[in-house]
C-alpha positions in Angstrom: -81.8 -51.5 -2.4 -79.2 -50.2 -5.6 -79.3 -47.0 -3.8 -78.5 -48.5 0.0 -75.6 -50.5 -1.2 -74.6 -47.2 -3.2 -74.4 -45.6 0.4 -72.8 -48.2 2.0 -70.3 -48.3 0.1 -69.7 -44.4 -0.6 -69.0 -43.8 3.1 -67.0 -46.8 3.4 -64.6 -45.3 0.7 -64.8 -41.9 2.2 -63.9 -43.6 5.6 -60.7 -44.7 3.8 -59.7 -41.1 2.8 -58.7 -39.2 6.3 -55.0 -38.8 6.8 -53.0 -41.8 7.5 -51.9 -42.8 11.1 -47.9 -43.1 10.9 -47.2 -46.4 11.6 -44.4 -46.8 14.3 -42.5 -49.7 15.0 -42.2 -49.0 18.3 -44.8 -48.8 21.1 -47.4 -45.8 20.3 -47.5 -44.2 23.6 -49.3 -40.9 22.3 -52.0 -39.2 24.6 -50.7 -41.1 28.0 -50.2 -38.3 29.9 -47.3 -40.1 32.6 -44.2 -38.6 31.9 -43.9 -34.4 33.2 -41.3 -31.9 32.7 -38.1 -32.0 34.1 -35.5 -29.6 35.6 -32.0 -30.4 34.8 -28.5 -29.3 34.0 -26.6 -30.3 30.8 -22.8 -31.8 31.1 -22.4 -27.8 30.0 -23.5 -26.5 32.8 -26.7 -25.2 31.5 -30.2 -25.6 33.2 -32.6 -27.7 30.8 -36.5 -28.5 30.8 -38.1 -30.3 27.5 -39.0 -26.9 26.4 -35.7 -25.9 25.1 -35.8 -28.5 22.6 -38.7 -27.4 21.2 -39.1 -27.9 17.7 -36.7 -31.4 17.8 -37.5 -34.7 18.4 -36.4 -35.2 21.6 -35.1 -39.0 22.4 -34.7 -39.6 26.1 -32.7 -42.6 27.8 -32.1 -43.0 31.7 -28.5 -44.7 32.4 -25.3 -44.4 33.8 -21.8 -44.0 32.6 -20.3 -46.8 34.5 -23.2 -48.6 33.4 -21.5 -52.0 31.3 -24.3 -53.2 28.5 -27.4 -51.8 28.1 -26.0 -47.9 28.5 -23.4 -47.8 25.8 -25.4 -50.3 23.5 -28.5 -47.8 23.6 -26.1 -45.0 23.0 -24.8 -46.8 19.8 -27.8 -47.6 18.5 -28.9 -43.9 19.1 -25.8 -43.2 17.4 -26.2 -44.9 14.5 -29.7 -44.2 14.0 -28.5 -40.3 13.5 -26.1 -41.7 11.1 -29.2 -43.3 9.1 -31.6 -39.9 9.7 -28.7 -38.1 7.9 -29.0 -34.1 7.4 -32.6 -34.7 9.4 -30.5 -35.5 12.6 -29.8 -31.9 13.0 -33.6 -31.9 14.4 -33.1 -34.6 16.6 -31.7 -34.3 20.3 -30.8 -37.3 22.2 -30.8 -36.6 26.3 -29.1 -39.0 28.4 -30.5 -39.1 31.8 -27.9 -40.2 34.3 -29.2 -42.1 37.4 -26.4 -42.2 39.5 -25.3 -38.4 39.9 -23.4 -39.6 42.6 -20.4 -40.5 40.2 -21.6 -39.0 36.7 -20.1 -35.7 37.2 -21.1 -33.1 34.2 -17.1 -33.6 33.6 -17.4 -37.4 33.0 -21.1 -37.1 31.3 -18.8 -34.6 29.2 -16.8 -36.9 28.0 -18.8 -39.9 27.7 -22.1 -38.8 26.1 -20.6 -36.5 23.2 -18.4 -39.6 22.3 -21.2 -41.6 21.1 -21.9 -38.5 19.1 -21.5 -34.7 19.3 -25.0 -33.3 19.6 -26.2 -35.5 22.5 -26.7 -34.2 25.7 -26.5 -35.5 29.2 -27.8 -34.5 31.9 -28.0 -34.6 35.5 -29.3 -33.2 38.7 -29.7 -33.6 42.5 -30.0 -36.6 44.5 -33.5 -35.7 44.8 -34.1 -34.0 41.3 -32.9 -37.3 39.9 -35.4 -39.2 42.2 -38.1 -36.8 40.9 -37.5 -36.8 37.8 -37.3 -40.8 37.2 -40.8 -40.9 39.2 -42.0 -38.5 37.1 -41.4 -40.9 34.1 -42.0 -44.4 35.7 -38.5 -45.0 35.7 -36.9 -47.9 38.4 -34.2 -47.1 39.8 -31.6 -49.2 42.4 -27.7 -49.5 43.4 -26.4 -52.8 43.6 -23.1 -52.9 45.6 -19.9 -54.1 44.5 -16.5 -55.4 45.8 -15.7 -52.1 46.7 -18.2 -48.5 47.9 -17.3 -46.8 44.7 -17.5 -50.1 42.0 -21.4 -50.4 42.7 -23.9 -51.3 39.9 -27.0 -49.5 38.8 -29.6 -51.5 38.0 -32.3 -49.3 36.1 -35.3 -49.0 33.9 -33.4 -49.4 30.1 -36.2 -48.3 27.6 -36.4 -44.6 25.8 -39.0 -42.2 25.1 -39.5 -40.0 22.4 -41.2 -37.0 22.1 -42.5 -34.9 19.0 -41.4 -31.6 17.9 -43.7 -30.3 19.8 -42.9 -32.0 23.2 -45.4 -34.5 23.0 -44.8 -38.1 24.9 -45.2 -40.3 21.6 -42.9 -43.5 21.9 -42.0 -45.5 23.8 -38.7 -48.3 22.5 -37.7 -50.7 24.2 -34.0 -51.8 24.8 -32.7 -53.9 22.1 -35.0 -52.6 19.1 -32.0 -51.2 17.1 -31.0 -48.2 15.4 -33.5 -48.9 12.6 -36.1 -48.7 14.9 -34.9 -45.5 16.3 -34.5 -44.0 12.5 -37.7 -45.3 11.2 -39.8 -43.7 13.9 -38.1 -40.6 14.2 -38.6 -40.1 10.5 -42.5 -40.3 10.5 -42.0 -38.2 14.0 -40.0 -35.5 11.6 -42.5 -35.8 8.8 -45.6 -35.3 11.4 
């Protein structure tokens, strides 16, 4: 009986000796394979895919430059997270994907996105490429009419996707979780 008890205790102790799983604050979606790659152009005119950023943690957010609240708040949170990460921020790439390619020209994206952080990139595509990319990432977006044709708003999904340095989707950060969550979870991925 003592031998059996000792064996059970040894097995229990050994089970706890494995590599501990990171404790993310945001939603761990590791293993879900619902997002695909993308083929969009950055605000500097360079064609981009997810593979271009291999070796960096990538944060991908879908929004638009005329957004009154969610987009600037998220971008400001990401900029604050980069400050919290310090030198590690050099190993992070934030991508702002516009869901409003009609108004979000490369020039406008080139002013808006780097205003939050000089390393952030704005991405855009044709309306068809935007629709395809949004569909691949399960992003919903829809124009809402304004007072004039050029003053419409766009309702859109508001979370951020975070990929590890190997390009695997790992996290989903809901809107409003703040810079601390981004910094904490990105830091864990950088050390993973």
